[in-house]
C-alpha positions as CSV (number, residue, x, y, z in Angstrom):
1,M,155.6,-42.3,-70.7
2,A,157.9,-39.7,-69.0
3,L,161.3,-39.4,-67.3
4,N,161.1,-37.7,-63.9
5,G,161.1,-38.5,-60.2
6,R,161.0,-42.3,-60.2
7,G,163.3,-42.4,-63.2
8,K,163.8,-45.8,-64.9
9,L,160.4,-47.2,-64.0
10,R,158.8,-44.2,-65.7
11,V,160.4,-44.9,-69.1
12,G,158.1,-47.9,-69.5
13,A,154.8,-46.1,-68.9
14,L,153.3,-46.9,-72.2
15,I,149.9,-45.7,-73.3
16,A,148.0,-43.2,-71.2
17,G,150.5,-40.6,-70.1
18,L,149.6,-37.2,-71.5
19,A,145.9,-38.1,-71.9
20,V,145.1,-36.3,-68.7
21,L,147.0,-33.1,-69.7
22,A,144.5,-32.3,-72.5
23,W,141.4,-32.8,-70.4
24,F,139.3,-30.2,-68.7
25,R,139.4,-29.9,-64.9
26,F,136.3,-29.5,-62.9
27,H,135.5,-29.2,-59.2
28,D,132.2,-30.6,-57.9
29,A,130.6,-29.3,-54.7
30,A,131.2,-31.6,-51.8
31,P,128.1,-33.4,-50.4
32,T,126.8,-32.2,-47.0
33,A,127.6,-34.6,-44.2
34,S,125.0,-36.2,-42.0
35,A,125.0,-39.1,-39.5
36,T,122.1,-40.8,-41.5
37,T,122.5,-43.9,-43.6
38,V,120.1,-44.3,-46.5
39,T,119.5,-46.7,-49.4
40,G,118.4,-45.4,-52.8
41,P,118.4,-42.2,-54.7
42,A,120.3,-39.1,-53.8
43,L,118.5,-36.5,-51.6
44,A,118.6,-32.8,-51.8
45,I,120.9,-32.8,-48.7
46,E,123.1,-35.9,-49.1
47,P,124.0,-38.0,-46.1
48,A,127.5,-39.0,-45.1
49,R,126.9,-42.6,-45.9
50,W,125.2,-44.4,-48.8
51,T,124.3,-48.0,-49.1
52,L,124.6,-49.5,-52.6
53,G,124.1,-53.3,-52.9
54,S,126.2,-54.8,-50.2
55,L,128.5,-51.9,-49.9
56,T,128.4,-48.8,-47.7
57,L,130.2,-45.8,-49.2
58,S,131.1,-42.6,-47.4
59,A,131.3,-39.0,-48.7
60,C,134.8,-38.2,-49.8
61,E,136.9,-35.8,-51.9
62,L,139.1,-37.0,-54.7
63,A,142.1,-34.7,-55.0
64,Q,143.4,-33.9,-58.4
65,P,147.2,-34.5,-58.7
66,N,149.3,-31.3,-58.8
67,S,146.3,-29.2,-58.1
68,G,144.4,-27.8,-55.1
69,L,141.1,-28.9,-56.7
70,S,139.1,-32.0,-55.7
71,T,136.0,-33.8,-56.9
72,A,133.1,-34.9,-54.6
73,A,132.5,-38.6,-54.6
74,W,131.4,-41.6,-52.5
75,C,134.2,-43.9,-51.5
76,T,135.0,-47.3,-49.9
77,D,137.7,-49.9,-49.8
78,F,136.9,-53.1,-51.6
79,P,138.9,-56.2,-50.4
80,V,140.0,-58.8,-52.9
81,P,142.5,-61.7,-52.7
82,E,145.8,-60.9,-54.2
83,N,146.1,-64.5,-55.5
84,R,142.7,-65.7,-56.4
85,A,143.8,-69.3,-56.7
86,D,145.0,-69.4,-53.1
87,P,142.3,-69.2,-50.3
88,H,145.0,-68.1,-47.9
89,S,146.3,-65.4,-50.1
90,R,147.1,-61.9,-48.9
91,I,144.0,-59.6,-49.0
92,I,144.5,-56.3,-50.7
93,K,142.1,-53.3,-50.6
94,L,141.0,-51.6,-53.8
95,R,140.0,-48.0,-53.8
96,L,136.5,-47.6,-55.2
97,A,134.7,-44.3,-55.8
98,I,131.4,-43.4,-57.4
99,L,130.4,-40.0,-58.8
100,R,126.7,-39.9,-58.1
101,S,124.1,-38.8,-60.7
102,R,122.2,-35.6,-60.2
103,A,119.0,-37.5,-60.8
104,Q,116.6,-38.5,-58.0
105,V,116.7,-42.0,-59.4
106,A,119.7,-42.9,-61.5
107,S,119.6,-45.2,-64.5
108,R,120.1,-48.8,-63.8
109,D,123.2,-49.0,-66.0
110,M,126.4,-47.4,-64.6
111,L,129.3,-45.7,-66.4
112,V,132.7,-47.1,-65.7
113,F,135.9,-45.2,-66.5
114,L,139.0,-47.4,-67.2
115,A,142.2,-45.6,-66.9
116,G,145.3,-45.8,-69.1
117,G,149.0,-46.3,-68.5
118,P,149.3,-49.1,-67.6
119,G,149.7,-47.6,-64.1
120,Q,147.2,-44.7,-64.0
121,A,144.7,-44.6,-61.1
122,A,141.1,-44.0,-62.2
123,T,140.4,-41.8,-59.1
124,D,143.2,-39.4,-60.1
125,S,141.2,-38.6,-63.2
126,A,138.0,-37.9,-61.3
127,G,137.9,-34.2,-62.2
128,S,138.5,-34.8,-65.9
129,V,136.0,-37.7,-66.0
130,A,133.4,-35.6,-64.2
131,G,133.7,-32.9,-66.9
132,V,133.8,-35.2,-70.0
133,L,130.8,-37.3,-68.7
134,Q,128.9,-34.3,-67.4
135,P,126.0,-34.7,-69.9
136,L,125.6,-38.4,-69.0
137,R,125.8,-37.7,-65.2
138,A,122.4,-36.2,-65.3
139,H,121.0,-39.7,-65.2
140,R,123.9,-42.1,-64.5
141,D,126.4,-42.8,-61.8
142,V,130.1,-43.1,-62.7
143,L,132.3,-45.9,-61.1
144,L,136.0,-45.2,-60.6
145,L,138.0,-48.3,-59.5
146,D,141.7,-47.9,-59.0
147,Q,143.0,-51.0,-60.8
148,R,145.1,-53.3,-58.5
149,G,148.6,-51.9,-58.3
150,T,147.6,-48.3,-58.9
151,G,146.5,-45.3,-56.8
152,G,144.8,-46.4,-53.6
153,S,144.8,-50.1,-54.6
154,N,148.1,-51.4,-53.2
155,A,150.1,-49.4,-55.7
156,L,153.3,-51.0,-56.9
157,T,155.3,-47.8,-56.5
158,C,158.8,-47.6,-55.2
159,K,160.8,-44.8,-53.6
160,D,163.1,-42.8,-55.7
161,S,166.6,-44.2,-56.2
162,D,169.8,-42.4,-56.8
163,E,169.4,-43.3,-60.4
164,S,166.3,-41.3,-61.0
165,T,166.3,-39.7,-64.5
166,P,165.2,-36.1,-64.9
167,A,164.0,-35.0,-68.4
168,G,166.9,-34.6,-70.7
169,D,169.4,-36.7,-68.7
170,D,171.9,-38.9,-70.5
171,T,170.6,-42.1,-68.7
172,A,167.3,-42.2,-70.6
173,F,166.7,-45.7,-72.0
174,D,169.9,-47.0,-70.3
175,T,169.0,-50.7,-70.2
176,D,171.5,-51.6,-67.4
177,K,170.1,-48.8,-65.2
178,M,166.6,-49.8,-66.0
179,R,167.3,-53.4,-65.0
180,R,168.9,-52.4,-61.7
181,A,166.1,-50.0,-60.9
182,A,163.5,-52.7,-61.6
183,A,165.4,-55.1,-59.3
184,D,165.6,-52.4,-56.6
185,C,161.8,-51.9,-56.9
186,L,161.1,-55.6,-56.5
187,Q,163.1,-55.5,-53.2
188,Q,160.9,-52.6,-52.0
189,L,157.7,-54.5,-52.9
190,K,158.8,-57.6,-51.1
191,G,156.4,-58.5,-48.3
192,R,153.5,-56.3,-49.5
193,A,152.9,-57.4,-53.1
194,D,153.5,-60.3,-55.5
195,P,153.8,-58.6,-58.9
196,R,152.6,-61.8,-60.7
197,Y,149.0,-61.0,-59.7
198,Y,148.7,-57.5,-61.1
199,T,147.6,-58.3,-64.6
200,T,144.7,-57.2,-66.8
201,T,142.9,-60.5,-66.5
202,I,142.9,-60.5,-62.7
203,A,141.9,-56.9,-62.6
204,A,138.9,-57.8,-64.8
205,Q,137.8,-60.3,-62.2
206,D,138.1,-57.5,-59.6
207,L,135.8,-55.3,-61.6
208,E,133.2,-58.1,-61.9
209,D,133.3,-58.7,-58.2
210,V,132.6,-55.0,-57.7
211,R,129.7,-55.1,-60.1
212,K,128.1,-58.0,-58.2
213,A,128.6,-56.2,-54.9
214,I,126.8,-53.0,-56.0
215,G,123.8,-54.9,-57.3
216,S,124.8,-56.3,-60.7
217,P,124.0,-53.3,-62.9
218,Q,125.1,-53.4,-66.6
219,F,128.1,-51.3,-67.3
220,D,128.7,-48.7,-69.9
221,L,132.5,-49.0,-70.3
222,L,134.7,-46.0,-71.2
223,G,138.3,-46.9,-71.6
224,V,141.2,-44.7,-72.7
225,S,144.5,-46.0,-74.1
226,Y,145.5,-49.1,-72.0
227,G,142.0,-48.8,-70.5
228,T,140.7,-50.0,-73.9
229,R,142.6,-53.3,-73.4
230,M,140.9,-53.6,-70.0
231,A,137.5,-52.8,-71.5
232,Q,137.9,-55.4,-74.3
233,Q,139.2,-58.1,-71.8
234,Y,136.3,-57.4,-69.4
235,L,133.8,-57.6,-72.3
236,M,135.2,-60.9,-73.6
237,H,134.9,-62.5,-70.2
238,Y,131.7,-60.9,-69.0
239,P,129.6,-60.0,-72.0
240,Q,126.3,-60.1,-70.1
241,A,127.6,-57.4,-67.8
242,V,128.2,-54.8,-70.5
243,R,125.6,-52.6,-72.1
244,S,127.9,-50.4,-74.3
245,V,131.6,-49.6,-74.8
246,V,133.5,-46.4,-75.7
247,L,137.2,-47.0,-76.7
248,D,139.3,-43.9,-76.8
249,S,142.8,-44.3,-78.3
250,V,142.4,-48.0,-79.0
251,V,144.8,-50.8,-78.2
252,P,143.9,-53.9,-80.2
253,N,143.8,-57.1,-78.3
254,S,146.2,-58.6,-80.9
255,L,148.9,-55.9,-80.2
256,A,152.0,-56.7,-78.1
257,L,152.5,-53.4,-76.3
258,G,155.8,-51.9,-77.6
259,E,156.1,-53.4,-81.0
260,D,155.0,-50.3,-83.0
261,F,156.3,-47.5,-80.7
262,A,159.0,-46.4,-83.1
263,R,156.9,-46.7,-86.2
264,N,153.9,-44.9,-84.7
265,L,155.9,-42.0,-83.4
266,D,157.8,-41.6,-86.7
267,E,154.5,-41.5,-88.7
268,A,152.9,-39.0,-86.4
269,L,155.9,-36.7,-86.4
270,K,156.1,-36.8,-90.2
271,A,152.4,-36.0,-90.6
272,Q,152.7,-33.1,-88.1
273,F,155.9,-31.7,-89.8
274,A,154.2,-32.0,-93.2
275,R,151.8,-29.3,-92.0
276,C,154.7,-27.0,-91.5
277,T,156.2,-27.6,-94.9
278,A,152.8,-27.0,-96.5
279,E,152.5,-23.6,-94.8
280,P,154.7,-20.9,-96.5
281,A,155.4,-19.0,-93.3
282,C,156.3,-22.1,-91.4
283,R,158.4,-23.5,-94.2
284,K,160.2,-20.2,-94.6
285,K,161.0,-20.1,-90.9
286,F,161.9,-23.7,-90.2
287,G,162.5,-25.4,-93.6
288,D,161.8,-29.1,-93.1
289,P,161.5,-29.8,-89.3
290,D,161.8,-33.6,-89.9
291,Q,165.2,-33.1,-91.5
292,T,166.3,-30.7,-88.8
293,L,165.3,-33.2,-86.1
294,Y,167.3,-36.0,-87.7
295,Q,170.3,-33.7,-88.2
296,L,170.1,-32.8,-84.5
297,R,169.8,-36.5,-83.6
298,D,172.9,-37.3,-85.7
299,A,174.9,-34.5,-84.1
300,L,174.0,-35.7,-80.6
301,R,174.8,-39.3,-81.5
302,A,178.3,-38.2,-82.5
303,N,178.7,-35.6,-79.7
304,P,176.5,-36.0,-76.6
305,H,177.3,-33.0,-74.4
306,Q,176.2,-31.2,-71.3
307,V,173.8,-28.4,-71.7
308,S,172.3,-25.7,-69.4
309,F,168.8,-24.4,-69.4
310,R,166.5,-22.6,-66.9
311,D,164.0,-24.7,-65.1
312,P,160.6,-23.2,-66.0
313,Q,159.2,-24.1,-62.6
314,S,162.0,-23.2,-60.2
315,Y,163.8,-20.7,-62.5
316,R,167.1,-22.2,-61.5
317,S,169.8,-23.0,-64.0
318,V,169.9,-26.8,-64.6
319,K,172.6,-28.8,-66.3
320,R,171.9,-32.0,-68.2
321,V,173.8,-34.3,-70.6
322,L,171.8,-34.2,-73.9
323,N,172.2,-37.2,-76.2
324,E,170.1,-38.9,-78.8
325,N,168.2,-41.0,-76.2
326,A,167.2,-38.0,-74.2
327,L,166.1,-36.2,-77.5
328,A,163.9,-39.2,-78.4
329,S,162.2,-39.2,-75.0
330,V,161.6,-35.5,-75.1
331,V,160.2,-35.4,-78.7
332,R,157.9,-38.4,-77.8
333,M,156.4,-36.4,-74.9
334,F,155.8,-33.4,-77.1
335,A,153.9,-35.5,-79.7
336,Y,151.1,-36.6,-77.3
337,T,149.0,-33.5,-77.4
338,P,148.1,-31.0,-80.3
339,Q,149.3,-28.1,-78.2
340,T,152.8,-29.4,-77.5
341,A,153.2,-30.9,-80.9
342,A,152.5,-27.4,-82.3
343,L,155.7,-26.2,-80.5
344,L,157.9,-28.9,-81.9
345,P,159.2,-27.2,-85.1
346,L,160.1,-24.1,-83.1
347,S,161.7,-26.0,-80.2
348,I,163.7,-28.3,-82.5
349,D,164.9,-25.4,-84.6
350,A,166.0,-23.5,-81.4
351,A,167.9,-26.6,-80.1
352,A,169.6,-27.1,-83.5
353,H,170.9,-23.5,-83.1
354,G,172.2,-24.1,-79.6
355,D,169.2,-23.0,-77.5
356,V,167.9,-26.1,-75.7
357,G,165.8,-24.2,-73.2
358,P,162.5,-24.4,-75.1
359,L,162.8,-28.1,-75.7
360,L,164.1,-29.3,-72.3
361,G,162.1,-26.7,-70.3
362,Q,158.8,-27.8,-71.7
363,A,159.9,-31.4,-71.2
364,K,160.5,-30.6,-67.6
365,I,156.9,-29.4,-67.2
366,L,155.5,-32.5,-69.0
367,S,157.5,-35.0,-67.0
368,S,156.5,-33.3,-63.8
369,D,152.8,-33.4,-64.7
370,L,153.2,-37.1,-65.5
371,A,154.9,-37.9,-62.2
372,E,151.8,-39.2,-60.5
373,L,150.4,-41.0,-63.6
374,M,153.4,-43.2,-64.2
375,G,156.2,-44.9,-62.4
376,S,154.2,-47.8,-61.1
377,G,155.6,-51.3,-61.3
378,M,152.1,-52.4,-62.2
379,Q,152.9,-51.4,-65.8
380,Y,155.7,-54.0,-65.8
381,S,153.5,-56.6,-64.3
382,V,151.1,-56.1,-67.3
383,I,153.7,-55.9,-70.0
384,C,156.0,-58.6,-68.8
385,S,153.1,-61.0,-68.3
386,E,151.1,-60.1,-71.4
387,D,153.4,-58.8,-74.1
388,I,157.1,-59.1,-73.8
389,D,157.5,-62.7,-75.2
390,L,155.6,-61.6,-78.3
391,L,157.9,-58.7,-79.2
392,K,159.8,-59.4,-82.4
393,P,162.9,-57.7,-83.6
394,R,162.2,-54.8,-85.9
395,P,165.6,-53.8,-87.5
396,Q,163.7,-51.3,-89.7
397,D,163.1,-49.2,-86.6
398,A,166.8,-48.7,-85.8
399,D,167.2,-45.4,-87.6
400,T,164.0,-43.8,-86.4
401,I,164.0,-41.2,-83.7
402,L,162.9,-43.7,-81.1
403,G,164.8,-46.6,-82.5
404,T,164.6,-49.7,-80.4
405,H,165.4,-47.9,-77.2
406,M,162.0,-48.5,-75.5
407,T,161.6,-52.1,-76.5
408,D,165.2,-52.8,-75.4
409,A,164.5,-51.1,-72.0
410,L,161.3,-53.2,-71.6
411,K,163.1,-56.4,-72.3
412,A,165.8,-55.4,-69.7
413,V,163.1,-54.8,-67.1
414,C,161.3,-58.0,-67.9
415,S,164.5,-60.0,-67.5
416,V,164.1,-59.5,-63.8
417,W,160.4,-58.8,-63.3
418,P,158.2,-61.7,-62.2
419,R,155.6,-62.8,-64.8
420,G,152.0,-63.8,-64.2
421,S,149.9,-66.1,-66.3
422,R,148.2,-65.1,-69.6
423,P,145.0,-66.8,-70.9
424,A,145.5,-68.6,-74.2
425,D,142.9,-66.4,-75.9
426,F,144.2,-63.1,-74.4
427,H,145.4,-61.7,-77.7
428,A,142.4,-62.9,-79.7
429,P,140.6,-60.1,-81.7
430,L,137.5,-58.8,-80.0
431,K,134.2,-60.1,-81.4
432,T,130.9,-58.8,-80.1
433,D,127.6,-57.4,-81.3
434,K,127.5,-55.0,-78.4
435,P,127.4,-51.3,-79.5
436,V,130.9,-49.9,-79.6
437,L,132.1,-46.4,-80.3
438,L,135.8,-46.1,-81.2
439,L,137.6,-42.7,-81.0
440,A,141.0,-41.9,-82.6
441,G,143.2,-38.9,-83.0
442,Q,144.6,-38.2,-86.4
443,Y,148.1,-37.6,-85.1
444,D,148.2,-40.1,-82.2
445,P,151.9,-41.1,-81.8
446,V,151.0,-44.3,-79.8
447,T,147.6,-45.6,-80.8
448,P,147.0,-44.4,-84.4
449,P,143.6,-44.6,-86.2
450,R,144.5,-47.8,-87.9
451,Y,144.3,-49.6,-84.5
452,A,140.7,-48.5,-84.1
453,E,139.9,-49.6,-87.7
454,E,141.5,-53.0,-86.9
455,V,139.4,-53.5,-83.8
456,A,136.2,-52.4,-85.6
457,R,136.6,-55.1,-88.3
458,G,135.3,-57.7,-85.8
459,L,132.4,-55.5,-84.6
460,P,129.2,-55.4,-86.6
461,N,127.6,-52.8,-84.3
462,A,130.5,-50.3,-84.2
463,R,131.6,-46.9,-85.5
464,V,135.1,-45.3,-85.8
465,L,135.4,-41.6,-85.4
466,V,138.8,-40.1,-86.3
467,L,139.2,-36.6,-84.9
468,K,141.1,-34.3,-87.2
469,G,144.1,-32.5,-85.7
470,Q,144.0,-34.4,-82.5
471,A,146.5,-36.8,-80.9
472,H,146.3,-39.1,-77.9
473,S,143.1,-39.3,-75.8
474,V,140.4,-37.3,-77.5
475,M,137.3,-37.8,-75.4
476,A,137.3,-34.2,-74.3
477,A,137.9,-32.6,-77.7
478,G,135.2,-30.4,-79.2
479,C,131.7,-32.0,-79.2
480,T,133.0,-35.5,-78.3
481,P,131.4,-35.5,-74.8
482,Q,128.0,-34.8,-76.4
483,L,128.6,-37.6,-79.0
484,I,129.4,-40.0,-76.2
485,Q,126.2,-39.0,-74.4
486,R,124.1,-39.7,-77.5
487,F,125.8,-43.0,-78.2
488,V,125.3,-44.3,-74.6
489,E,121.7,-43.1,-74.6
490,K,120.7,-44.4,-78.1
491,L,123.1,-47.4,-78.5
492,D,123.1,-46.9,-82.3
493,P,126.6,-45.9,-83.4
494,K,125.9,-46.2,-87.2
495,T,123.3,-43.4,-87.1
496,L,125.2,-41.1,-84.8
497,D,125.4,-37.7,-86.3
498,A,129.1,-36.7,-85.8
499,S,129.1,-33.8,-88.2
500,C,130.0,-31.4,-85.3
501,L,133.5,-32.9,-85.3
502,D,134.0,-31.2,-88.7
503,R,134.6,-28.0,-86.7
504,L,137.8,-29.4,-85.1
505,R,141.0,-28.0,-86.4
506,P,144.7,-28.7,-85.7
507,T,146.4,-26.4,-83.3
508,P,148.3,-23.9,-85.5
509,I,152.1,-24.4,-85.5
510,F,154.0,-21.8,-83.5
511,I,156.2,-19.6,-85.7
512,D,157.6,-17.9,-82.6
513,F,156.7,-17.9,-78.9
514,N,153.9,-15.4,-79.5
515,G,152.0,-18.1,-81.5
516,A,151.2,-18.9,-85.0
517,T,151.1,-16.6,-88.0
518,P,147.6,-15.1,-88.3
């Protein structure tokens, strides 16, 4: 979810988005190269190649997007047929990386990180994952597989068109431009990819092939946002391959992606703004931010107009047409993390008084940070194949901040995007007795806590943890990495002592740009 660079195809990025923005960034020391090939545990001086099962991996560095940092790993390409039903199908290569354990002999089970989006590449999150899973990496390897259509796995990305949409432009959610941009992207993909074969179900088959190739370990799955759909689908089809599951910012199998976007954002914003009206200093300064937001929306609906603000990265003066659609996209971006949500009352109040710089300037930063996480046609392959036909009209959303803009845009894209097949039981609720830990942020604007509770109803060996004051993607918050470690080691979610989460607090709302009132 963001509007920058690749424009229209970035509007539909649905679930992961700002997850990475809240994570810690770490840099592992690179392994020392050698000409030796070994099989087995890591040595004090690691070789340049490592044989694992039938695969030979080489020492590599996984660069972190928009950063000079990198994470040491072991990498290889993993070939798979694009169309598994056709023996003469095009072969595509998947990018596979493993963060090796620090142990002489790693545990037999292996951690697997499943990225969000749809459209995020797992290897792009290597630094964040290495930090979050640091306690578990003492004894376990971590597998990062770029899902087909993302990152280094035949990514379904297209060159920028003349219709790219910067944050705050008046073309946000323009269905005609979305449709044309999708058609243009399809032309660019012609000859190197068939978008029908970039679905969750086929990606789960890829992951199972990888598991067999590396010696058939059991997997400890860690999925975030859309990655929780991938985790559930993999578990449903390959239960014997899974030892445990952590679902962060949960997408229920029964959900058609997009159906609750407007409702979830509206509820999250109201809950965040209620914090302001409950605090005397915030209420005195901003009144009711929810009311101010809707007044601003109504004014822009009646009078969209060109505005100027200073780009916080280039410091140049930028002109944009600000309308209600652009406002909705910007506010949605702010709601993803506690830190940016804490700036919303201040930024909305400034915009209502004619100063759009704080709102659009911060949006420019957020959309730039998301540029490498979204914009992939793979997200459309997923949604158009798995969800779009199930979306039902929701007239009750029409007057919310988001309205029906995103669902209308998705329907426009899917009117031209090829659709793959979907198994009959794809949207069946997950049922398993495997140990499952479900994590949710109190103010998540996309995957609210009720989603985690819904999934947990079919899981007798599960536990839901709702993190106070948090939003989307919470695995790095507070003591959560330690709780994930204990869960994976003990496999007993019901007795997990999560009292350390009581220390979490919401980010104080900014009264001015110096911060919150003491």
